C-alpha positions in Angstrom: -27.2 20.0 -7.0 -24.2 18.2 -8.4 -22.2 21.3 -8.8 -22.9 22.9 -5.5 -20.0 25.0 -4.2 -18.4 25.1 -7.6 -17.7 28.1 -9.9 -17.5 28.0 -13.7 -16.5 30.2 -16.6 -18.4 29.6 -19.9 -17.2 31.4 -23.0 -19.7 32.6 -25.5 -22.5 32.2 -22.9 -24.8 35.1 -23.8 -27.1 32.9 -26.0 -27.7 29.5 -27.6 -25.8 26.5 -26.2 -23.6 28.7 -23.9 -26.7 30.2 -22.3 -28.2 26.8 -21.8 -25.1 25.6 -20.1 -25.0 28.6 -17.8 -28.6 28.1 -16.7 -28.1 24.3 -16.2 -25.0 24.9 -14.1 -27.0 27.4 -11.9 -29.7 24.8 -11.4 -27.0 22.4 -10.2 -25.8 24.9 -7.6 -22.8 26.5 -9.5 -21.8 30.1 -9.6 -21.3 31.2 -13.2 -19.1 33.7 -15.1 -20.7 34.5 -18.4 -18.3 35.5 -21.1 -19.4 37.6 -24.0 -17.9 39.7 -26.8 -18.8 43.4 -27.3 -17.6 44.4 -30.7 -19.7 46.0 -33.4 -22.4 43.6 -34.6 -21.2 41.0 -32.0 -22.2 43.2 -29.0 -23.9 40.7 -26.7 -23.7 42.6 -23.5 -27.5 42.9 -23.1 -28.0 39.2 -23.7 -25.3 38.3 -21.2 -26.9 40.6 -18.6 -30.2 38.7 -19.1 -28.5 35.3 -18.6 -26.9 36.7 -15.4 -30.3 37.7 -14.1 -31.6 34.2 -14.6 -28.6 32.7 -12.9 -29.1 35.0 -9.9 -32.8 34.1 -9.9 -31.7 30.5 -9.4 -29.9 31.6 -6.2 -26.3 31.6 -7.6 -23.7 34.3 -8.1 -23.3 35.5 -11.7 -20.6 37.6 -13.3 -20.7 39.1 -16.8 -17.2 39.3 -18.2 -16.3 40.8 -21.6 -13.3 39.3 -23.4 -12.3 38.4 -27.0 -10.9 34.9 -26.7 -8.6 35.5 -29.6 -6.5 38.0 -27.5 -4.5 36.3 -24.8 -4.2 39.4 -22.7 -7.9 39.8 -22.5 -8.4 36.2 -21.5 -5.8 36.4 -18.8 -7.5 39.4 -17.3 -10.9 37.6 -17.6 -9.5 34.6 -15.6 -8.2 37.0 -12.9 -11.5 38.7 -12.8 -13.4 35.5 -12.4 -11.2 34.2 -9.6 -11.3 37.5 -7.8 -15.1 37.7 -8.1 -16.1 34.1 -7.5 -13.2 33.1 -5.3 -12.0 30.3 -7.5 -12.4 28.6 -10.9 -13.4 25.0 -10.9 -14.9 24.5 -14.3 -13.9 26.0 -17.7 -16.2 25.5 -20.7 -14.7 26.7 -24.0 -17.9 27.2 -25.9 -17.1 30.4 -28.0 -17.2 29.6 -31.7 -17.9 31.1 -35.1 -18.4 29.9 -38.7 -17.2 31.3 -42.0 -18.5 28.7 -44.5 -17.2 28.4 -48.0 -15.8 25.7 -50.2 -12.0 25.6 -50.1 -11.9 27.1 -53.6 -13.7 30.2 -52.4 -12.3 30.3 -48.9 -10.3 33.4 -48.2 -7.4 33.2 -45.8 -9.1 35.7 -43.5 -12.0 33.3 -43.2 -9.7 30.5 -42.3 -7.8 32.6 -39.8 -10.9 34.0 -38.1 -12.4 30.5 -37.4 -9.2 29.0 -36.2 -8.5 32.0 -34.0 -11.8 31.9 -32.2 -12.6 28.2 -32.1 -9.2 26.7 -31.6 -6.7 29.3 -30.5 -9.4 30.8 -28.2 -9.7 27.5 -26.3 -5.9 27.4 -26.0 -5.8 30.9 -24.5 -8.5 30.0 -22.0 -7.0 26.7 -20.9 -3.5 28.2 -20.7 -4.7 31.1 -18.6 -6.7 28.8 -16.2 -4.4 25.8 -15.9 -2.0 27.1 -13.2 -4.9 28.0 -10.9 -6.3 24.5 -11.4 -3.0 22.8 -10.9 -2.4 24.7 -7.7 -5.8 23.6 -6.3 -5.4 20.0 -7.6 -8.8 20.2 -9.2 -10.4 21.3 -12.4 -12.8 20.4 -15.2 -12.1 21.6 -18.7 -14.7 21.0 -21.3 -14.1 21.9 -25.0 -17.0 22.4 -27.4 -16.1 20.5 -30.5 -18.6 19.3 -33.1 -19.7 16.3 -35.1 -18.2 18.1 -38.1 -14.8 17.7 -36.5 -15.4 13.9 -36.6 -17.0 13.6 -40.0 -16.0 16.7 -42.0 -18.6 18.7 -44.0 -18.7 20.4 -47.4 -18.0 24.1 -47.2 -16.5 23.8 -43.7 -12.8 23.0 -44.0 -11.9 25.8 -41.6 -14.6 24.9 -39.1 -14.0 21.1 -39.3 -10.2 21.7 -38.8 -10.8 23.9 -35.8 -13.2 21.4 -34.2 -11.0 18.4 -34.9 -8.1 20.3 -33.4 -10.1 20.7 -30.2 -10.4 16.9 -30.0 -6.6 16.4 -30.3 -6.1 19.3 -27.9 -8.4 17.7 -25.3 -6.7 14.3 -25.5 -3.1 15.8 -25.2 -4.0 18.1 -22.3 -5.9 15.4 -20.5 -2.6 13.4 -20.4 -0.6 16.3 -19.1 -2.8 17.2 -16.2 -4.5 13.9 -15.1 -2.3 13.5 -12.1 -3.3 17.0 -10.9 -6.9 16.1 -10.5 -7.9 17.9 -13.7 -10.1 16.3 -16.3 -10.2 17.5 -19.9 -13.0 16.3 -22.3 -14.6 17.4 -25.5 -18.3 17.5 -26.5 -19.3 16.9 -30.1 -22.9 18.1 -30.8 -24.6 17.3 -34.0 -27.5 19.4 -35.4 -28.8 21.5 -32.5 -31.8 23.8 -32.7 -30.1 27.2 -32.4 -30.0 30.4 -34.4 -27.4 28.8 -36.6 -29.5 25.9 -37.6 -32.7 28.0 -37.7 -31.2 29.8 -40.6 -31.1 26.6 -42.7 -33.8 26.6 -45.5 -36.8 24.5 -44.5 -36.3 21.9 -47.2 -32.7 21.4 -46.3 -33.6 21.2 -42.6 -36.2 18.6 -43.3 -33.7 16.4 -45.1 -31.3 16.8 -42.2 -33.9 15.6 -39.7 -34.7 12.6 -41.9 -31.1 11.6 -41.8 -31.0 11.6 -38.0 -31.9 8.3 -36.4 -33.8 10.0 -33.6 -35.7 12.0 -36.3 -35.2 15.4 -34.6 -32.6 18.0 -34.0 -31.2 18.3 -30.5 -32.0 21.1 -28.1 -29.4 23.3 -26.4 -30.5 21.8 -23.1 -29.4 18.3 -24.4 -25.9 19.7 -24.8 -26.1 21.5 -21.5 -27.1 18.2 -19.7 -24.0 16.4 -21.1 -21.7 19.3 -20.1 -23.1 19.3 -16.6 -22.4 15.6 -16.3 -18.8 16.0 -17.5 -18.3 18.8 -15.0 -19.7 16.8 -12.1 -18.0 14.4 -9.7 -19.9 11.6 -11.5 -17.5 12.0 -14.3 -14.3 12.2 -12.1 -12.8 9.1 -13.9 -13.5 10.3 -17.4 -10.9 12.3 -19.2 -9.6 12.6 -22.8 -13.1 11.6 -24.0 -15.2 12.9 -26.8 -18.9 12.7 -25.9 -21.3 12.8 -28.9 -24.7 14.5 -28.6 -26.1 14.0 -32.1 -29.2 11.8 -32.0 -27.2 8.9 -33.5 -26.3 10.7 -36.7 -22.6 9.8 -36.2 -21.7 6.6 -34.3 
Protein backbone atom coordinates (compact mmCIF):
# COMPACT_ATOMS: atom_id res chain seq x y z
CA UNK A 1 0.00 0.00 0.00
CA UNK A 2 2.73 2.45 -1.03
CA UNK A 3 0.20 5.05 -2.19
CA UNK A 4 -2.26 4.81 0.68
CA UNK A 5 -3.95 8.14 1.37
CA UNK A 6 -2.90 9.58 -1.98
CA UNK A 7 -5.04 10.66 -4.91
CA UNK A 8 -4.10 10.62 -8.57
CA UNK A 9 -5.26 11.79 -11.97
CA UNK A 10 -4.33 9.66 -14.97
CA UNK A 11 -5.06 11.01 -18.44
CA UNK A 12 -6.07 8.56 -21.15
CA UNK A 13 -6.90 5.98 -18.48
CA UNK A 14 -9.88 4.19 -20.03
CA UNK A 15 -7.79 1.39 -21.58
CA UNK A 16 -4.29 0.09 -22.27
CA UNK A 17 -1.41 1.44 -20.23
CA UNK A 18 -3.54 4.11 -18.57
CA UNK A 19 -6.00 1.50 -17.33
CA UNK A 20 -3.16 -0.66 -15.99
CA UNK A 21 -1.77 2.33 -14.09
CA UNK A 22 -5.18 3.13 -12.60
CA UNK A 23 -5.64 -0.43 -11.36
CA UNK A 24 -2.09 -0.63 -9.99
CA UNK A 25 -2.57 2.63 -8.13
CA UNK A 26 -5.81 1.30 -6.62
CA UNK A 27 -3.98 -1.83 -5.45
CA UNK A 28 -1.47 0.47 -3.76
CA UNK A 29 -4.22 2.29 -1.84
CA UNK A 30 -4.64 5.33 -4.09
CA UNK A 31 -7.89 7.06 -5.05
CA UNK A 32 -7.98 7.52 -8.82
CA UNK A 33 -9.46 10.00 -11.29
CA UNK A 34 -9.83 8.40 -14.71
CA UNK A 35 -9.64 10.86 -17.58
CA UNK A 36 -11.14 9.98 -20.94
CA UNK A 37 -12.22 11.66 -24.17
CA UNK A 38 -15.78 11.45 -25.48
CA UNK A 39 -15.68 12.65 -29.05
CA UNK A 40 -17.01 10.66 -32.01
CA UNK A 41 -14.96 7.50 -32.56
CA UNK A 42 -12.88 8.33 -29.48
CA UNK A 43 -15.82 7.97 -27.07
CA UNK A 44 -14.32 5.98 -24.21
CA UNK A 45 -16.93 6.72 -21.54
CA UNK A 46 -18.05 3.09 -21.16
CA UNK A 47 -14.46 1.85 -20.87
CA UNK A 48 -13.69 4.53 -18.27
CA UNK A 49 -16.75 3.50 -16.24
CA UNK A 50 -15.53 -0.11 -16.21
CA UNK A 51 -12.11 0.97 -14.96
CA UNK A 52 -13.80 3.02 -12.23
CA UNK A 53 -15.80 -0.04 -11.15
CA UNK A 54 -12.58 -2.03 -10.82
CA UNK A 55 -10.94 0.74 -8.79
CA UNK A 56 -13.93 0.82 -6.43
CA UNK A 57 -13.84 -2.97 -6.17
CA UNK A 58 -10.32 -2.55 -4.80
CA UNK A 59 -11.78 -0.36 -2.07
CA UNK A 60 -10.72 3.02 -3.43
CA UNK A 61 -12.57 6.10 -4.63
CA UNK A 62 -12.86 6.55 -8.39
CA UNK A 63 -13.88 9.48 -10.52
CA UNK A 64 -14.47 9.45 -14.27
CA UNK A 65 -13.66 12.85 -15.72
CA UNK A 66 -14.11 13.80 -19.35
CA UNK A 67 -11.70 16.33 -20.84
CA UNK A 68 -9.78 16.87 -24.05
CA UNK A 69 -6.23 17.61 -22.93
CA UNK A 70 -5.68 19.80 -25.99
CA UNK A 71 -8.07 22.40 -24.51
CA UNK A 72 -6.67 24.25 -21.52
CA UNK A 73 -10.09 25.32 -20.23
CA UNK A 74 -11.30 21.72 -20.10
CA UNK A 75 -8.13 20.63 -18.31
CA UNK A 76 -8.44 23.39 -15.71
CA UNK A 77 -12.04 22.38 -15.04
CA UNK A 78 -10.95 18.73 -14.76
CA UNK A 79 -8.30 19.58 -12.17
CA UNK A 80 -10.87 21.52 -10.13
CA UNK A 81 -13.27 18.58 -10.37
CA UNK A 82 -10.63 16.10 -9.21
CA UNK A 83 -9.58 18.23 -6.23
CA UNK A 84 -13.22 18.85 -5.30
CA UNK A 85 -14.15 15.15 -5.51
CA UNK A 86 -11.03 13.49 -4.10
CA UNK A 87 -9.99 16.31 -1.78
CA UNK A 88 -6.52 16.84 -3.26
CA UNK A 89 -4.26 15.88 -6.12
CA UNK A 90 -0.98 14.22 -5.19
CA UNK A 91 -0.06 12.44 -8.42
CA UNK A 92 -0.48 13.48 -12.03
CA UNK A 93 0.23 10.94 -14.77
CA UNK A 94 0.18 12.44 -18.27
CA UNK A 95 -0.51 9.33 -20.29
CA UNK A 96 -2.86 10.54 -23.05
CA UNK A 97 -1.28 10.09 -26.47
CA UNK A 98 -2.01 9.44 -30.13
CA UNK A 99 -0.13 8.52 -33.30
CA UNK A 100 -0.49 9.73 -36.89
CA UNK A 101 2.30 7.80 -38.58
CA UNK A 102 3.63 8.82 -42.01
CA UNK A 103 7.03 9.56 -43.45
CA UNK A 104 7.84 13.26 -43.43
CA UNK A 105 7.33 13.47 -47.19
CA UNK A 106 3.70 12.38 -46.75
CA UNK A 107 3.04 13.93 -43.35
CA UNK A 108 0.33 16.56 -43.44
CA UNK A 109 0.55 19.55 -41.12
CA UNK A 110 -2.72 18.45 -39.53
CA UNK A 111 -1.08 15.14 -38.56
CA UNK A 112 1.87 16.99 -37.04
CA UNK A 113 -0.36 19.42 -35.16
CA UNK A 114 -2.67 16.71 -33.79
CA UNK A 115 0.13 14.61 -32.31
CA UNK A 116 1.97 17.56 -30.79
CA UNK A 117 -1.29 18.94 -29.39
CA UNK A 118 -2.25 15.75 -27.54
CA UNK A 119 1.11 14.28 -26.59
CA UNK A 120 3.11 17.40 -25.72
CA UNK A 121 0.81 20.39 -25.32
CA UNK A 122 -1.68 18.19 -23.45
CA UNK A 123 0.96 17.40 -20.84
CA UNK A 124 1.79 21.11 -20.56
CA UNK A 125 -1.89 21.91 -19.97
CA UNK A 126 -2.23 19.28 -17.25
CA UNK A 127 0.97 20.17 -15.43
CA UNK A 128 0.25 23.88 -15.67
CA UNK A 129 -3.24 23.43 -14.24
CA UNK A 130 -2.05 21.23 -11.36
CA UNK A 131 1.20 22.89 -10.38
CA UNK A 132 -0.17 25.66 -8.16
CA UNK A 133 -2.12 23.14 -6.05
CA UNK A 134 0.99 20.99 -5.63
CA UNK A 135 3.18 23.99 -4.81
CA UNK A 136 0.76 25.15 -2.14
CA UNK A 137 0.76 21.68 -0.55
CA UNK A 138 4.55 21.32 -0.92
CA UNK A 139 4.07 17.88 -2.45
CA UNK A 140 3.51 16.35 -5.85
CA UNK A 141 4.46 13.62 -8.26
CA UNK A 142 4.27 14.38 -11.98
CA UNK A 143 4.97 11.50 -14.35
CA UNK A 144 5.06 12.04 -18.11
CA UNK A 145 4.59 9.14 -20.52
CA UNK A 146 7.35 9.50 -23.10
CA UNK A 147 8.56 6.66 -25.34
CA UNK A 148 11.68 4.88 -26.47
CA UNK A 149 10.92 6.48 -29.85
CA UNK A 150 11.64 9.83 -28.24
CA UNK A 151 15.13 8.56 -27.46
CA UNK A 152 15.91 6.67 -30.67
CA UNK A 153 13.63 8.08 -33.37
CA UNK A 154 11.69 5.84 -35.74
CA UNK A 155 10.88 5.84 -39.44
CA UNK A 156 7.45 7.32 -40.11
CA UNK A 157 7.16 8.90 -36.69
CA UNK A 158 8.80 12.32 -36.86
CA UNK A 159 5.76 13.88 -35.20
CA UNK A 160 5.47 11.21 -32.50
CA UNK A 161 9.23 11.15 -31.81
CA UNK A 162 9.32 14.94 -31.54
CA UNK A 163 6.41 14.96 -29.08
CA UNK A 164 7.92 12.23 -26.91
CA UNK A 165 11.41 13.75 -26.96
CA UNK A 166 9.80 17.05 -26.02
CA UNK A 167 8.28 15.44 -22.93
CA UNK A 168 11.75 14.41 -21.77
CA UNK A 169 13.03 17.97 -22.03
CA UNK A 170 9.85 19.25 -20.40
CA UNK A 171 10.29 16.85 -17.46
CA UNK A 172 13.91 17.84 -16.88
CA UNK A 173 13.18 21.58 -17.00
CA UNK A 174 10.10 21.41 -14.78
CA UNK A 175 11.91 19.14 -12.31
CA UNK A 176 14.45 21.90 -11.75
CA UNK A 177 11.74 24.51 -11.28
CA UNK A 178 9.77 22.71 -8.58
CA UNK A 179 12.28 20.49 -6.76
CA UNK A 180 12.41 22.83 -3.76
CA UNK A 181 8.64 22.60 -3.44
CA UNK A 182 8.64 18.88 -2.73
CA UNK A 183 7.51 18.01 -6.25
CA UNK A 184 9.25 15.44 -8.42
CA UNK A 185 8.89 15.28 -12.20
CA UNK A 186 9.97 12.22 -14.15
CA UNK A 187 9.41 10.65 -17.54
CA UNK A 188 8.81 7.03 -18.48
CA UNK A 189 10.02 5.68 -21.81
CA UNK A 190 8.29 2.39 -22.70
CA UNK A 191 9.46 0.28 -25.60
CA UNK A 192 7.16 -2.16 -27.41
CA UNK A 193 4.27 -2.91 -25.06
CA UNK A 194 1.47 -5.40 -25.79
CA UNK A 195 -1.44 -3.01 -26.35
CA UNK A 196 -4.03 -2.42 -29.05
CA UNK A 197 -1.46 -0.33 -30.91
CA UNK A 198 1.15 -3.09 -31.14
CA UNK A 199 -1.47 -5.80 -31.67
CA UNK A 200 -2.26 -4.09 -34.98
CA UNK A 201 1.30 -4.76 -36.20
CA UNK A 202 1.46 -7.57 -38.83
CA UNK A 203 2.60 -10.88 -37.35
CA UNK A 204 5.81 -11.11 -39.36
CA UNK A 205 6.81 -7.59 -38.37
CA UNK A 206 5.95 -8.24 -34.72
CA UNK A 207 8.07 -11.39 -34.79
CA UNK A 208 11.08 -9.42 -36.04
CA UNK A 209 10.53 -6.83 -33.33
CA UNK A 210 10.50 -9.50 -30.62
CA UNK A 211 13.70 -11.01 -32.02
CA UNK A 212 15.40 -7.61 -31.68
CA UNK A 213 14.47 -7.25 -28.00
CA UNK A 214 17.14 -8.71 -25.68
CA UNK A 215 14.45 -10.09 -23.35
CA UNK A 216 12.75 -11.70 -26.39
CA UNK A 217 9.26 -10.45 -25.57
CA UNK A 218 7.13 -7.34 -25.68
CA UNK A 219 6.32 -5.77 -22.35
CA UNK A 220 2.92 -5.80 -20.68
CA UNK A 221 0.94 -2.73 -19.61
CA UNK A 222 1.46 -3.94 -16.06
CA UNK A 223 5.24 -3.62 -16.49
CA UNK A 224 4.78 0.07 -17.23
CA UNK A 225 2.26 0.47 -14.42
CA UNK A 226 4.69 -1.03 -11.90
CA UNK A 227 7.35 1.49 -12.91
CA UNK A 228 4.89 4.39 -12.66
CA UNK A 229 3.78 3.23 -9.20
CA UNK A 230 7.40 3.26 -8.07
CA UNK A 231 7.99 6.80 -9.35
CA UNK A 232 4.78 7.92 -7.61
CA UNK A 233 5.76 6.38 -4.28
CA UNK A 234 7.85 7.70 -1.40
CA UNK A 235 10.51 5.19 -2.42
CA UNK A 236 11.30 7.52 -5.34
CA UNK A 237 11.28 10.73 -3.28
CA UNK A 238 14.90 11.52 -4.26
CA UNK A 239 14.47 10.82 -7.97
CA UNK A 240 13.55 13.72 -10.23
CA UNK A 241 14.34 14.79 -13.79
CA UNK A 242 14.90 11.13 -14.65
CA UNK A 243 13.86 9.07 -17.69
CA UNK A 244 13.02 5.49 -16.69
CA UNK A 245 13.20 3.04 -19.59
CA UNK A 246 10.84 0.04 -19.68
CA UNK A 247 11.88 -1.63 -22.92
CA UNK A 248 13.30 -5.10 -22.27
CA UNK A 249 16.81 -3.87 -23.07
CA UNK A 250 16.01 -2.75 -26.61
CA UNK A 251 17.55 0.68 -25.97
CA UNK A 252 20.23 1.08 -23.31
